[in-house]
N, C-alpha and C positions, 0 to 999 in steps of 0.2 A: 533567568534565575540560575543560580549556581548550585552545584551539588558535587560532593566529593566521591560519589558512588561510581563504580566502574560501569561503563556501558556494555551492553550486549553486542553480539556480532551485527545486529541490525540497527545499532545506534540508539537503542532504547535503554531505559533504566533497568536495574536488576529487580529481583523479585520483591524486595522490601524497601520501604522509603518512609522517612519521617515526614509528617504532614507539613506542607509548605503553605505559603500565603494564598495559593490558588484554591486551596480547599474551601475556605470560607466563602469565596466568590461563587464557587460551584454550588455550595449548599444554599446560598441566597437565591440563586437562579432556580434551583430545584424547588424551593419553597414557593416561588412566585411563578411557576410554570404556567404558560398560557396568558400571562399578563404583559402589558406594555409598561415598562418602568423607565424612569429617568436614570441616566448614568450617575447623576449626583446622589440619587437614593442609594445606589450600590456603594458609593464612596462613603456616604454618611453611615451606612450600616457597618461598614468595615472599620471605620474610625471611631465609632461610638464606644465609650469606655465601658468596661465590664462592670456589672453591679458590685458594689462594695468597694470600689476604687474611685478616687477623685482625681480630677485633672490638676496638674500643677497650676497654681494661681500666679498671676503676674503681679507681684507686690511692689514692683518698681525697682528692685535692686538689680544690679548687672547680672548676677548669677541666675536670677529668675528669668531675665530677658534672654539670656543665652539659651536657657532651656526652651523658652518659647520659640526662638528662632530655629533651634534644632528640631523642635516638633513640627514646625511648618515645613522645613526642608524635607523631613522624613515623609510628610504627607504628600508633598509634590512628587517625590520618587514613587510612592505607592500609586498615585494617580496614573502615572505613565505605565506602571506595571499592570494596573487594572485594564487600561485600554489595550495593551498588548494581548492580554488573555482574552478579552472580549472579541478582538479582531480574529484571533485564532479560532474561537468558537464559531464566529460567523463564517469562517472559511469551511468549517466542518458542517455548517448548516444547522447548528444547535440554536442559534439566535440570529435575528435579522436587525440591522440598524434601521431606525426610522429617523432620518435626519442625523444631525450631529450630536443630539443630546438624549435621544430615546432609544429604547431597545425592546424588540418583541421577542419573548422567550417561548420556545417550542413547548408544547404540552403533549405527552410527557417530556420531561427534560432528559431524554435518552437518545442514543444513536444506534443505528443498525448497520451491519456490515458483515463481510465474510472474514472469518478468523483463520489465520494460518499460524503454524507453530514452527519454531526453530528446533533443530535437533537437540539443543540444550534444554528445551522445556518452555521458555516464555512464549506467549502468544502475541499476535499483532492483528488488529482489526482495521481493515481499510474501509472507511465509512462510505456507504453507498451514496452516489451523487456528488461527492466531494471532488474538487479538482485534484490533479496529480500532485500539485504542490503541497497539499495537506498531508501532514505526517500521520502515519498509522497510530492507533491507540495501543499502548502497551498493556498487556494483560499478564500479571504475575501468575505462575502456576496455581497457587491456592485460590485465585479468583476466576479461574477458567471454568470452574464447576465441571460439568460432564461434557463440555464442548469438545468436538473433534475437528481435525483439520478440514477446512472448507465449509463448515457449518455457517448458516446465516444466523447471527446472534444479535441480541439487544444488549447494549452496554450502558452501564451507569458510570459516569465520570467521577473519579475520586480525587485526583490531584494532577499536578503538572510538574515536570522536571525535564531539564535539558530541552526545552521547547517541544516536549512530547507529553500529551495527556496520558494519564494512567486510568484504568477503569476496571470494572468487574462485570462479568457476564451475568445478566439478570434473567435472560430467557433465551431459549434456542427455538427460533422460528421455523427453521428448516434444516434437516439433516442433509449433508452433501451426498450421502450414499446410504444404501440399505444394508449391504453385505460387506464383510471384511474377510480377508484371508488371515489365518492364524496358524503359526508353526508351533507344534507342541514342544514344550521345554523338557518334558519327561513322559514316561509311560503314564497312562491313566492310573489313578491310585488303586490300591489293592482291592478296595471294595467296588471299584468300577463305577463310582458315583460322579467323579469330577475329572475334567481334563483341563490343565492349565497350559497357556502358551503365550506367545508374543504376537501382536498384530504386525502385519506386513503392509507394504505400500503406503506407509504414513511417514512423515518426516522424523518422528521419534517413535521408537518401539514401546508399546504399552502392553502391560501384562493383563491378561483376561482369563476368566475361568468359566467353563461351560458345564452345566449339569448333563451328564450323559447316562444317567442311571436307567432311563427308559429305552435306551437303544438295545437292539437285539444283541445277544452275547457275541455273535460273530463280528458284529460291527465294533463292539467294545474292544475286541481282541486286536483290531487294526489301529487302535489309538496308541501308537508308539512314538517315542521321541523323534523329532524332526519331521513327522508326518504333518502335512498341511491340510487343514480343514476350513470350511466356510462357515462363518457364524454371523449372527446379528447381535449388535451391542445394544443393550437396553438403556444405557445412560446411567444406570445405577451402579453402586459399588457393593462388594460383598467381602466378607472375611474368609480367606483361604490360607490355612496353615499359618495363622498369625499375621498375615499381611492383608492390606486393603487392595483389592484388585477390581477390575471392571467385570461386571456380570455379562455373560455372553449366552446366546442360545444357539445350540448346534443345528446346522442346516444340512450339511452333507460333507463328504470328503471331496477335496478339490478335483480328483481325477474321476469323480462320478458325473461325467458330462460327455455328451456327444460332440460338443464344440471343441474347436482347436483351443488348447490350453492357454495360449497367449491371448487369443481373441477373447476368451471367457474372462481372463484376468483383467483386461482393459475395460470390458463391459462392466465388471464389478467395481473397479476403481473409480470410474466416472459415472456410475449409476445409470447405465444405458440399457435400453430394451431393444434388441434387434428386430423384434416383431412389433406389430401395432395392436393395441387393445381391441379385442373382438367386439366389445360392447359399444364401440364408437360408431354412430350411424353415418353412413356415407351418402352422398347425393343420390337422389332417386334415379337420375339418368346416367348412373355410373357405367352401365353397359351399352349405352346408346351413343351413336355418333351425333354431335350437335346438329340440330336442324330447326326449322321454323316452328315446329310443334313443341319442342322441349326446351327452347331457349326463350325466356320471357321478353327479352329486349332485342330479339333478332332483327327486327325491322329498323331499330335505332342504330344499329351497327353499320359501319362502312364495309361493303362487300369487296374484298381485295383478292378474291380467289382467282381472278384472271391475271393478276400480276405474277411474273416469274419469281419464284421464291425458293430459297435453298436453306439448308442447315449444314453446318460444318462442325463435326464432333469427333470424338474418338471412335475407333472401330468397335469397341465393346460397350459404348454408351447406350443407355436405355431411356434416359430422360432428356428430352430436348426442350429447353425452355426459351431458346431464342432462334430466330430465323431472320434472313436478310433478303432485301430486294434492292437492286440498283437499276435506275432508269435514267438514261441521258435526257436532259431537259432543254438542250439548245443554249446558244449564247454563252458557252463556256460553263454551263451549270449542269448539275445532276441531282436527282432525287435519291436519297438513301432512306429506306424504310427499315427500321429495327422493330421486328414483331416479337413481343414477349408474351408467354403463356398467361392467360387471364385467370390466374389462380383465385383471385378475389371473387370471381363469379361463383365459384363452387364452395369456397370456404367462408361461411358466414361468421361474422364477428360474434364471439362469446358462445358459439356452439361447442359441443364436446370436441369436435374435430379441430376447431380453432384453438381451444384451450390446450389440447395435446400438442399441436404444432408450436404454440407459443412456449410451452414448457421445454420442448426440445430446442427450438429457436434456430437450429441449423442442422444440416445433414453431416454426419461423421463418416469420413472415408478412411477406413482402417484396412490398409493393404488391399486385398482383393474382395473385401466385404464393405457393406455400407449400412449405417444405421440412419434411415431416412427421416426427414422432418415430416413428410407427408406419406400416407400409405401408398404402396406401389400401384394400387388401382387408380390413383390420381397422378402420381409422379411419373409413372411409366406408361400411362394410357390416356385418360381423359384430358389431363392438363399438358401432356407431352405433345409437342408439335411434330407428330408422325407424318411422314410423307404420304400424299395422296388421300388424306382424310380431312374433312372439315374440322377446323379447330378455332376456338375463341381466343382472341389475342388483344393485347393492349399495344397499340402501334405508336411509335415515335417517328413521324415523317419529317425529314430534314432536307432543306435545300442547300446544296454544297457548291462552293466555287471550286471548279476542277483544278485550277493552276496551283492553288496553295492549300486546298482542303478546308478553307474557312467555312464555318456554318453560318449561312445567311439568315435562316429562319427555321422555326420548328413548330409543329403542332402535334397534339396528342388526342387520341380517340380510341374508342373500343371498335374492334374489327372482327371480321371473319376471314380466315386465310386457308389456303390449301398449299402445302409445301410440294413443289414439283420434283425436287431431287434431294436426297440425303447424300451428303459428301462426308468422307472422313478427312482428317488432316492430311493424310498421305495422298489421297486422291487430289485434293485441292492443291497440295504442294506440287504434284506432277504438272498441273495446269500452269502453275507459276514458274515452273522450270521449262515451259515451252510446249508441253503436250497439248494437242487440240482435241483429241478424242481418246476414250478408253472406256472399258466397261465399269459399271457401278457395282455396288454390293449385290444387287439382284442379278448380275450377269448381263444386263442390257446395256447397250451403248449409250453413253451420256451425250445428250445433244450438244452441238457446238455453241449454241446460245448460252448454255450453262458455263462452259469453260471460258467463254468470252466475258461473262458477267464476273467470274472469279478474278480474271485478269484486270478488269476495270475497277473492281473493289480494291485490289492490291495497289493499283496506281493511286487511288484516292487515299488509302490508308498510309501509303508512303508520304504523301504530301502532308497529311494531318500529323503524322509522327514527326516529320521535319519541323513543322510549325510549332508543335508542342515542346519539342526538345529546345528549340530556340527561345520559347517563352519561359522555360525554367524547369522542365521535368528532370528529375534525377533518376536515371535509368542505370541500375547496377547490373553488370553482365555476369550474373551468378547462375551456374547451371542448376538444374533440378533433377533430383534423384528419383528413380523408379524401381520398384520391386516387381518382378514378374513371377507369378505363382501359377503352377499347374493346377487348373480348376478341379481336375479329377482326383489328384493325390495330395494336394496342399504342399507339394514339394516346391521349393524355391528354385526356379529355373535360372534366374540371374538377378543381379543388382547392378544397375547401370545409371548413367546420366542421360536424360533425354535432351536432344538438341532443340534449340528454340527455332521452330519452323516459321517460315514466312506466313503460312496459313494461320498459325496461332496468333501471330502479331496482327494479322488482318482482322481477326475476330476481336482482339483486344481493343484496337482503335475504334472499331464500330461500336462496341459496347461503351467505351469511354465517351463517345459522342452523345449517345443517348443519355448516359448518366449525368453529364454536365448540363445538357439541355433541360432535363427534368429538374435537376437541382436548382438551376437558375430560375425556372418558372415557379417552383414552390417557394423560393425565397421572396420573389417579387410579390407573390400572393400572401406572404406572411403565414404560410400554412403550418399547422401543427403536425410536423412529420419528422422523420429521422434523417439526418444528414450524415454522410461519411466524412469525418473530420480527422485530419492529420496535422498535429501541431508542429511548428517549426522546431528544428533541432535546438536543444538547450545550448545557449552560448558558452556555458561552462565546459562543454565538450571540445570547444575549439582548442583550448590549451593542450588537451590530450593528443589531438591530431597534430598540432604543431610540434609536440615532443617526438612524434613519429618521424616527421620530416627531418628534424635535427638528428635523431638517432641514425637515420639511414642516409644522412648527408644529401638530402634533396633540397635544392635551392628554391624553397617556396615557403611562404608564410600565409596561413589562412587568417584573414583579418575579421571575417564575419561569417554568418551562416546563410548568406544569400545564395540562391540557386547558382548564380553566375560564379560565385567564389568556389562553391563545391565542385562545379564542373571543371574549373581551372585546376583545382587540387587533383582531381582524378587524372586530368591530362598531364599534369606535371609528373605524376608517378609513372604513367604510361611511357612518357618520353625519357625518363631517367635511364641511365645505363643499368641494364638488368631489370627494367621496368616490367617486362612481361611476367617476371617471377614475383615482383613486388606487388603487382596489380591486385592479385587475389588477396594478399595479406591486408592491403589497405582497404579494399572494398568490404572485407569482412569486418574490419575495425570500424569503418564508416557506418555499416549497417547497424552495429551495436550502439552507435551514437544516436540513432534516430529514435524518435518517440514512436509509440505504437498507435496506429489508427484506431478510432473508436466510433461508436454511433452516438450522436448527440442531437438534442432538439434544436440546437443553435447552428446556423449555417456558417461554420468557422473556416471553411475552405480546406483544401488538401495540399499541404506544403510539398510532399514528396512528388506528387504528380504535377504540381504547379498550377492547380485550378482554384479559382476563387469560389466557384460553385461546384458542388459534387454531392451525389447521393448514390445509393444502390437501388437500381430500378430493374435490372436485367436478369435476376435469378430468383424469382419468388417461389420456385419449386423447392429450393434448398436453403433459402435464407429468409427468415421472418421479417427483417427490416425492409426488404423489398416489397413484401406484402403490405406493410404499413404505408409505404410510399404509394403503392397502387391505390389503396383506399383513399388516401388524402388527395391524390391527383384526380381520382374519379369524382369525388364530391365537389371539387373546385369546378371541374368541367360541367357537372350537372347542376351547379349553383345551389348546392345544399349546404347545410351548416357543417362546421368542422367535424370530422369523423372522430377525432381524439381531442381531449383537453391538453393544455400545456403540461399539467402534472402527469397525465397518463403517458405522454410521449417521453417525458424525462425518465420515468420509471422503466418504460420499455427500452430506452437507450441503455440504461444501466444493466438490465437483465440480458439483453441480446449481446452486449459487449462481453459480459461475463461468460456467457455460453460459447461465444466464439473462441475465447481464450481456452476454455476447457476442451473444445474440439481440437484446437491446435496441439494442446498438450497430449490428448489421447492419440492423435495421429503420430506425434513425435515418439511416444512410448511404443506404439505398435511397430514403427519403423526400426527403432533401436532393437527391439526383441527379434524382429525378423533378420536383421543383419547378424545378430549373435547366433541365431539358428543356422544361418547360411554358413557361418564360419565353422560351426560344429559339423554340419552336413558335409562340407567339402574338406573337412579335416585340415583347415588352414592353420599354419603355425608361425609363419614369418610374414612381415608386412614392411612397407615403406611408409613413413609418416612425416608430416610437416607440422612443426610446432605452431599451435594456435593460442596458447596461453600458459600462464604460470601461476602457481600458488606456492606458499612457503613449503608445502609438503609434497608437491607433485607437479608434473609437467603434462599438459594436454597436447595431443597430436592428432591431426586429421589423417586418417588412413587413405593413402593414395588409391584411387579407383573404387573406393567404397565409402560412401558418404556417412561416416560416423567417426567418433573420436575414440582414441585410445588414451589410457592414463599410464604414465610411468611414475611410480612413487619415488620419493626422495631416497629411500633406502638403497635404490639401485644407482644412485647418482653421487652420493656422498656418504662418508662415515660420520658426518655430524648430524645433529638433530633435525636441521632444516636447511633449505636452500637459501642462498643469499640473493635476494631480488634487487638487482642493481638499479633497475627502472621498470617502467610498465611493459617494456618490450624485450627484456632480457633477464637472465638469471645466471649466476656463476655456478658452473657445474664442476665440482672438485675432481671428479673422475676424468674430466676432459682437460682440466687445467686452464679453462677459459670460459668466458660467458657464452651462453647459447642464445640465439636470437629468434624472434618470431619469424616463421616461414622457413626455418632451417630444416633440412632433411635428415632424418635418422632412420637407420635400419632397426627393425623391432622384432622381438621374439615373443610369442604369446606366453603370458604368465598364467592367467586364469580368466575365465568368463564368469562374472558375477551377475546372474540373471535377476536376482532380487534387486540389486542396486542399479541394474541395467548399465553396467560398466565393463569395458574391455580393458583388462590390465595387462601391460606388456613390460618387457625388460629391453633396455637398449643394447644394441650390438655395436660397440665402439671399436674403431681401428686401434691397434696397439700403438701406432705412431701418433704422438700428440702434436697437433698443429701449434704453431707459435701463438702466443696471446695477441689479441688484436689491440690496436691503439686507435685513437680518434682520427689519426691521419691516414688510416688504411684505405680510405676511399669508399667505394660502394660496398656497404655492409651486406647488401642483398645478395652478393655473389657467393658468399660463403655457404657451402653445403646446400645450395638450392639449384639443382640442375634442371628440375622440372617444376611445373606449377601444380600445386595440390588442388583438389576439387573442394567445393564449398560444403562445409558442414553447418547446417542451419539448426541442428537439433538443440543447441544450448543457447541460442540467441534470445535473450530475454525480451527483445523488442520485436521478435517474431515477424509479424506480417508486414511491418513498415517497409522493409527492404524488398518486398515482393509485390508492391502495389501495382506493378506493371501488369500482373495477371489477375491477382486476387481482387484488386479494386477496379480492374477493368470490367468487372461484371461477370466474366465467364468463370472465374475461379481458376485454380491451378490447372494448367493445361495437362500436366502429367496425370493428375487425378482423373480428369475427365476422359483422357484418352485410354486409360488403362483399367478403369474400375469395372467390376462385375457386381451384380447384385444377387 
């Protein structure tokens, strides 16, 4: 369908639209919600003449026949349009085809999803459960009602234009947050009754007004322009000084808290509670070590306490949800045991504890603090695999072929374990570097049997890694950033990159082994469970990557998105002249081309890791999807009926994927704020940056040695209104007299820190000597201005976790988080 209206920045229609032919189709479906109808009935209803009008009669003359033929031709066109609209509705889940001729219409004929707003005002609703290919529903500002960014809303479809449906918000099912920060636009009015301001931490600033008449006089005196207060928005509107504004309820001044101001801000933005509700009942045996008296199925569990067992975690870690055992089995084989905390034993489905864990769905690691999915009494004690204590576990026992790491068989069962030795990554690394003995965290000498086990595990992990890389894993060598904070003063000691240790890779491979075995078993049993699914890279991204090769004169063409092709592309960049400097630029671009992994009830495989079967089994303390997998696996083993229905796991997949994305965004915001505080703290004013992207009004640069981006606005680069973007990888910089390229190094001077926008604004420091303009025949474009390789900034990658599957989807989570967090 065509429209002359200008599209918004997100490809949707503007706020107003004349009704199209989609509207009567939607109204027909709405009237017949819950029914199964024939598609011919829809066509008949659409083509039925309005009352008071008669069809043209075929009286036999040529003119009448022409009208008849034209009418039939028009009807055929409309039939195709109807099918197109119905197929789009089916993709959104509003209708289901029943064969080729019938249609089942949902009742009610509404859709549910999270709404997000563009800075210019329009809203967009991503329908829950719809595939990524389905376009968001456009919501014009007048039709958004009182919805705010992130709210879960019910939408009534109104029309369709430019292949996008338009709708209106009918109901708000769930607010995305309880509290909002609001900056006062002026002093409280002279009567001290109202305080007006604009909301913060939202895509668009909204004006709200709070009744402050009941505050003490000394508090009202603090209500000055630019002061930030915390409010609750009622969803209603009120009239203030002749304008319609949002109604707000005053809660407190922003600085009236004992929490770190940045931490409190992130908690508020993502509606997080760092504590755990005190009214939630915990298991009765919470303070007891598991034993035959307090564990109902003790005798049914396999007792593995005599097996040598270790944990490998960060020095500051407090929750240990995985442990390892390695036992040679003769004939070139070995037994690998991956023991996972049996959280499902203590968290009963639908209990208050389970409902709160599901609501959170994941643990949030915010700098040196954590918002846990489970209460510390479980996550740090009863469910944590603490050394020298009886613990309940779910064990994945695998038989491994030593020479190539191939998994020959696997079985799963509930167990009782006792960890013999807690190791840190650094201690394990020392064993992998050749040490045979050293003291543990308790000061006692670690037995040589333990160091020997670590070395055997590493040999096995290396073989498995080699095998998996050959099978198609895409492993991007991108460093991970770490903020070190003094726990006593909250002062930032350092911001650095953590090296990828061999001990960390050892853990990753072992967790991958357990996850693929469990995933394959659940698939063969057709279990209603959650799988970790990573879809293949969109083939349309190939053209963008090939443009990169052409721009940098790399003699390579990517023909498809197969693993082997991607690997060859990475190798072509590495081998190119100056490839060490180009490698980072290309891997960042490649990461942005990947889809984001999600949780799904369908076992769709994991493209990035190269696995046909994959799920998350290894971290139930901090990820709810793992708990779902444990429950499903347990019921199969015990030959009980399915723990979840297909519809239930579909909804759980949507919810947990949403919460995971929120956690990533919260962690990203925390990191950005801490980097900015560090710059303030250290009084840093100059930086070296590497260009990571361009927009018409700005250039983005990654700051060397500090994993964050700086912004250089166009006003510092040209005296014209905007930059000339010559292609996706360069922009003409008038002040330089030449194009600037991705990866190019600039010297920067701090302009300002905008903590509200979480942006670091800089000015470029250009040499007075202008280099000659480059031509296509100049050879390796990567050499210009790139003497060093920048570090990776993952803060703005929209596809976030996909490029980090090596650790996050390895089951252990980000090794940097685990090794450095405190609770």
